[in-house]
Residue, then its C-alpha position, 0 to 999 in steps of 0.5 A: m468502531d474497532i476497525k483493526p486495519t491490516f496492510d493489504h498491499f503497498l504501492i511502489y510506482s515505477n517508470n520502468l515497471e517490467t525491468d524493476f519487477s524483474r530486478f526485484g524478483d531476481h534479487f529477493d526471490f519474492p514469490i510472484l503473486f501476479p506477473v506484470t499485467n496490463y489492466g487497462s487503466f494501469s499495469s502492475g505486478m505483485f510479490a508476496c511477503e510473509n505478512s503483506i504484498l508489494e505491488l509494483v505499478s505504473y499509470d499515466n500522470p503520477s502525482l509528483p512534485k516538480a522538484n522530484n520529477s527525476k525520480k523513477i521509483w518510489f512508494s506511492g501508497f498503501a491499501l488497508r483491509s478491515e473485517i468491517i464491510i466497506e459500506n459501514l466503513q464509509i458510514y463511519f468515516k463520514t460520521n467522523n468528518l473524514n474526507t473520503s471518496d465514495i465507494i469505487t468498484q475497480f474493474v480489470s479487463d479480461k482477455d476478451g476485453k470484458n470489464i470484470p469487477i474485482s474490488k471496492v475501494i474507499l480513498i482516504n483524502d487529505i492525509l498525505e500529499h502525493f500518496q494514496i491511502f485507501y480501504i479495499q474490499y475484494i469481491n471474491n477471495f481469489l487473491e487472498l487465498k493465492f496470497l495465503e498460499l505463497s506467503k508461506i514460502s516467502k523469505w521476507k517479512i515487513i517489519n516497519f517503515n517511516l513516514d515523513v510528514e509536515d505535521t505529526d499531530f495532524t497526521k497522528n490524529q487522521f491515522q487514528k480516525i482511520g482505525f490505527s491505535e498508537i503503540r508508542n509516541s507517533s508509532f502505530s502497528d497493524k494486525r500483522d505487526i507491521e509497524f510505522n513511525l511518523n517523523n516531522s519533516n519539511s520535505k513533501f516527498p518521498v513520504i516513506k524514507s525507509f521500509y525494512i524487510k527481514s529474512k532469516e539472514e538479514i534486514i534490509n532497507l528496501i529504499d536502498f534498492f531503489 
């Protein structure tokens, strides 16, 4: 099965969500896809880049090693998309012995407190500790259409990031199982040409040590802004 994954959005956990969202928006002039909103089980705000979305998020009890309890903001995961429907992805993953969740329907609360279904997700387990990886399929195209509109005016494009992992060979194999093709030794790319590299490390956290974005004027490691 040719999954051809795309990075739908990157999750950045923040202990000071509204402050950090304002700080990022002011400094980088990211177009706001969604302002900070309380969805019930979590709160988040989204920025549009040219080729993906940055979602700053906050929720109770984030997974974090004790040695890193002082951290206030970090990359906590990413969401992937494929043109293959999520039910067929689930069958494929089970056939290839991947540890995944069942298909989960995500809901948000509207202004009247009614739960509205917005997406279906499959969590990919056991690839990276303290880091969420999942495939997402939206129930309607509202978010996608809004992203396509705002991505045209965004100044910033995500170019690459580096993942620190304890076992490069295991992680490489797992990423290939979820659809990525190796373009160089331990390097991969999605459909929008966002590259990432796997690097051996004894550290379990943070997983993403560098995350580069580019404008016409400069290239910045977003981690330096954390």
